[in-house]
C-alpha positions as CSV (number, residue, x, y, z in Angstrom):
1,M,0.1,-0.1,0.1
2,S,1.1,3.7,-0.7
3,T,2.4,5.5,2.0
4,D,2.0,9.0,-0.2
5,R,-0.5,10.5,1.9
6,S,-0.7,13.3,-0.5
7,V,-3.5,11.7,-2.3
8,T,-6.2,12.0,0.7
9,A,-5.0,14.9,2.2
10,K,-7.0,18.0,2.6
11,P,-6.0,21.2,1.3
12,A,-4.9,23.7,3.5
13,V,-7.0,27.0,4.5
14,L,-5.4,30.3,4.1
15,L,-8.0,32.4,6.3
16,M,-7.8,35.9,5.3
17,T,-9.3,38.4,8.1
18,R,-8.3,41.8,6.6
19,P,-10.9,43.8,4.2
20,R,-11.0,42.0,0.9
21,E,-9.3,44.4,-1.3
22,A,-6.0,44.0,1.3
23,S,-6.7,40.1,1.4
24,D,-6.7,40.1,-2.3
25,R,-3.5,42.3,-2.5
26,F,-1.7,39.6,-0.4
27,V,-2.5,36.4,-1.8
28,A,-1.3,38.1,-5.0
29,L,2.1,38.1,-3.3
30,L,2.0,34.7,-3.0
31,P,3.4,32.6,-6.2
32,D,1.0,30.4,-8.5
33,A,2.8,27.2,-7.1
34,V,1.7,28.3,-3.5
35,Q,-1.9,29.8,-4.3
36,S,-2.4,26.5,-5.9
37,K,-1.7,24.4,-2.2
38,L,-4.3,26.7,-0.5
39,T,-8.0,27.4,-0.3
40,V,-8.3,31.0,0.3
41,L,-11.1,32.0,2.7
42,H,-12.2,35.3,3.1
43,A,-13.5,36.4,6.6
44,P,-13.5,39.9,7.1
45,L,-13.3,41.2,10.9
46,L,-12.5,44.7,9.6
47,Q,-14.0,47.2,7.8
48,I,-12.5,50.9,6.9
49,N,-15.2,53.6,7.1
50,P,-13.8,57.4,6.2
51,K,-15.2,59.9,8.6
52,P,-17.0,62.7,7.0
53,V,-14.5,65.4,8.6
54,A,-13.0,68.7,7.3
55,I,-9.1,68.7,7.1
56,D,-7.7,71.8,7.2
57,L,-4.4,71.8,6.0
58,T,-3.9,75.5,5.5
59,D,-1.1,75.9,8.1
60,C,0.4,72.5,7.4
61,Q,3.9,71.8,6.4
62,G,3.4,68.3,5.8
63,V,1.1,64.9,6.9
64,I,2.0,61.9,8.3
65,F,0.4,58.4,7.5
66,T,1.0,55.3,8.3
67,S,-1.5,53.5,6.7
68,A,-2.7,53.4,3.1
69,N,-5.9,53.8,4.7
70,G,-5.3,57.2,5.6
71,V,-4.1,57.9,2.5
72,T,-7.8,56.9,0.6
73,A,-9.4,58.7,3.6
74,A,-7.6,62.1,3.2
75,G,-7.7,62.5,-0.5
76,P,-5.8,64.2,-3.1
77,P,-3.4,67.1,-1.4
78,P,-4.2,70.4,-2.0
79,G,-0.8,71.6,-3.4
80,K,2.7,69.6,-3.6
81,L,3.0,69.0,0.3
82,P,5.1,66.6,1.7
83,A,4.0,62.9,3.4
84,Y,6.2,61.4,5.7
85,C,4.6,57.8,5.4
86,V,5.1,54.2,7.2
87,G,5.8,51.2,5.0
88,R,6.1,50.6,1.0
89,R,2.6,50.2,0.4
90,T,1.6,53.3,2.1
91,T,4.2,55.7,0.7
92,A,3.4,54.3,-3.2
93,V,-0.3,55.1,-2.3
94,A,0.4,58.4,-1.1
95,Q,3.0,59.0,-4.2
96,A,0.1,58.4,-6.7
97,A,-2.7,60.2,-4.9
98,G,-0.2,63.3,-5.5
99,W,1.4,64.1,-1.9
100,L,5.4,64.5,-1.9
101,A,5.8,60.9,-0.5
102,Q,8.7,59.6,1.9
103,F,9.4,56.2,2.7
104,C,10.3,56.6,6.6
105,G,10.6,52.9,7.7
106,A,8.5,49.9,8.2
107,T,7.3,50.9,11.7
108,A,6.0,54.3,13.7
109,E,9.4,54.2,15.7
110,A,11.2,54.3,12.4
111,L,9.2,57.3,11.0
112,V,9.7,59.1,14.4
113,E,13.3,58.5,14.0
114,H,13.6,59.6,10.3
115,V,11.2,62.9,11.1
116,S,13.0,63.9,14.3
117,R,16.6,63.5,11.9
118,Q,15.0,65.8,9.3
119,Q,13.6,68.5,11.5
120,P,10.9,69.8,8.9
121,K,9.9,73.5,9.2
122,G,6.3,74.0,10.4
123,P,3.3,72.2,11.7
124,L,3.0,68.5,10.6
125,L,-0.3,66.9,10.9
126,H,-0.9,63.0,11.4
127,L,-3.7,61.4,9.4
128,H,-5.0,58.4,11.0
129,G,-7.6,56.0,12.4
130,E,-9.3,55.9,15.7
131,H,-7.1,53.1,16.9
132,T,-3.7,54.1,16.5
133,R,-0.5,52.9,18.0
134,G,3.1,54.9,18.4
135,E,2.1,58.3,19.8
136,I,3.8,59.8,16.8
137,A,2.4,63.6,17.5
138,T,3.2,63.7,20.7
139,R,6.8,61.9,20.3
140,L,7.5,64.3,17.5
141,S,6.5,67.2,20.1
142,R,8.8,65.9,22.4
143,V,11.7,66.9,20.4
144,G,10.6,70.2,19.4
145,L,8.2,69.5,16.3
146,K,5.0,70.9,16.1
147,C,2.8,68.0,15.5
148,S,-0.9,67.0,16.0
149,G,-3.1,64.4,14.7
150,K,-6.4,63.9,13.3
151,T,-8.9,61.1,13.1
152,I,-10.2,60.5,9.7
153,Y,-11.4,57.3,9.6
154,E,-13.0,54.6,12.0
155,Q,-11.9,50.9,11.9
156,Q,-15.0,48.7,12.8
157,L,-14.6,45.2,13.8
158,L,-16.7,42.8,12.0
159,P,-17.9,39.0,13.6
160,L,-16.3,35.9,12.4
161,D,-19.3,34.6,9.9
162,P,-20.7,31.2,11.3
163,S,-20.3,29.2,8.6
164,I,-16.3,30.0,8.7
165,R,-16.5,27.1,11.3
166,D,-17.6,24.6,8.6
167,G,-14.8,26.4,5.9
168,V,-12.3,25.4,8.3
169,G,-13.5,22.4,10.3
170,A,-13.5,20.7,6.9
171,Q,-9.4,20.9,6.3
172,N,-6.2,19.5,8.0
173,I,-4.5,23.0,8.4
174,V,-5.5,27.0,8.6
175,I,-2.8,29.5,8.4
176,V,-4.0,32.9,9.4
177,P,-1.9,35.6,9.1
178,L,-2.9,38.5,11.2
179,F,-1.5,42.2,10.8
180,S,-2.7,44.7,13.9
181,P,-2.3,43.6,17.7
182,R,-6.4,45.3,17.6
183,L,-7.7,42.5,14.9
184,A,-5.2,39.9,16.7
185,R,-7.2,40.2,19.9
186,H,-10.6,40.2,18.2
187,F,-9.5,37.2,16.3
188,A,-8.5,35.6,19.8
189,S,-12.1,36.7,21.0
190,L,-14.1,35.1,18.6
191,V,-12.7,31.6,18.5
192,A,-12.7,31.5,22.1
193,S,-16.2,32.7,22.2
194,M,-17.0,30.0,19.5
195,E,-15.5,27.3,21.1
196,L,-13.7,26.7,17.8
197,D,-11.1,23.5,17.8
198,M,-7.6,25.3,17.0
199,E,-5.1,22.4,17.2
200,N,-4.6,22.3,13.3
201,F,-4.0,26.5,12.8
202,I,-1.0,27.6,12.0
203,L,-1.0,31.8,13.0
204,I,1.2,34.3,11.7
205,A,1.7,37.3,13.3
206,L,2.9,40.3,11.9
207,S,5.0,41.3,15.1
208,D,5.7,40.7,18.8
209,A,2.8,42.9,19.7
210,V,0.7,40.8,17.6
211,A,1.8,37.7,18.9
212,D,1.1,38.3,22.1
213,E,-2.4,38.9,21.6
214,L,-2.5,35.4,20.4
215,K,-0.4,33.5,22.9
216,D,-3.5,32.0,25.1
217,L,-4.9,30.5,21.7
218,N,-4.0,26.8,22.0
219,C,-2.8,26.6,18.5
220,K,-0.4,24.1,16.5
221,D,1.9,26.9,16.0
222,L,2.3,30.8,16.5
223,Q,5.0,32.5,14.2
224,V,5.9,36.0,14.2
225,S,7.1,37.6,10.8
226,K,10.8,38.2,10.1
227,A,10.3,41.9,9.5
228,P,6.9,43.9,9.9
229,D,5.7,44.1,6.3
230,A,3.4,42.4,3.5
231,D,6.2,40.5,1.8
232,A,7.8,39.0,4.6
233,M,4.1,37.8,5.9
234,A,3.7,36.2,2.7
235,K,7.1,34.3,2.8
236,M,6.0,33.1,6.2
237,V,2.6,31.7,4.5
238,R,4.8,30.4,1.6
239,D,7.3,28.7,3.8
240,A,4.4,27.5,6.1
241,A,2.7,25.6,2.9
242,D,5.7,24.2,1.3
243,G,6.2,22.5,4.9
244,L,2.5,21.0,4.8
245,A,3.4,19.9,1.4
246,H,6.7,18.2,2.4
247,L,5.4,16.3,5.2
248,E,2.0,15.2,2.9
249,G,4.3,13.8,0.7
250,G,5.8,11.8,3.6
251,R,8.9,13.4,3.3
252,P,10.4,15.9,6.5
253,A,9.6,19.3,6.3
254,Q,12.5,21.0,5.5
């Protein structure tokens, strides 16, 4: 009798909890060979809603964006105005929208250090969501820069569709990339309330702060990305999928 279990093994699930557009962009980062090994299941737990607020940039000499959601909610700039950005994607989206975008690192800490070194003149405005981390405006003010913050969008948490239980219960392994502490905390609360069996879940956290919100879950594995960006997260998913393929083929994972 053949010992190759790949014939009967059920495909692994990639459970995506971000808004659909962001999830689709992430899945597109995975090579076709990896995507063919996974069943992608979309279960958005977050919805971005721009707030109907006026943004006065009359005296502003630059803005700060810590996510592409902020760029989208802000709309086009009133002129050639600098935008100090966290993350490559945020920078690219800001540049495409017409801002004089600068990549300032992958984290809020990196941005604070970058802007502090530059010492730009004039007031800065951090355009962000209702839930933000890093205390950017406060930390820049402490080093002598005039900086304030303004909430321009909300991050609404969504319930987990009960049908997800059937979708993941029919599979042998579920890979879940999680990108923020708040979303990870919400995910952990939902799966606990549903009494979902986590023993076959591989959770991939963007950072240690994200992983801290997941550490009490009885999952198969909890991994932390080597870098806090989508490319590094995609590599972690790829490696996890490749490892599963090796095991299903009766070979040890590399």
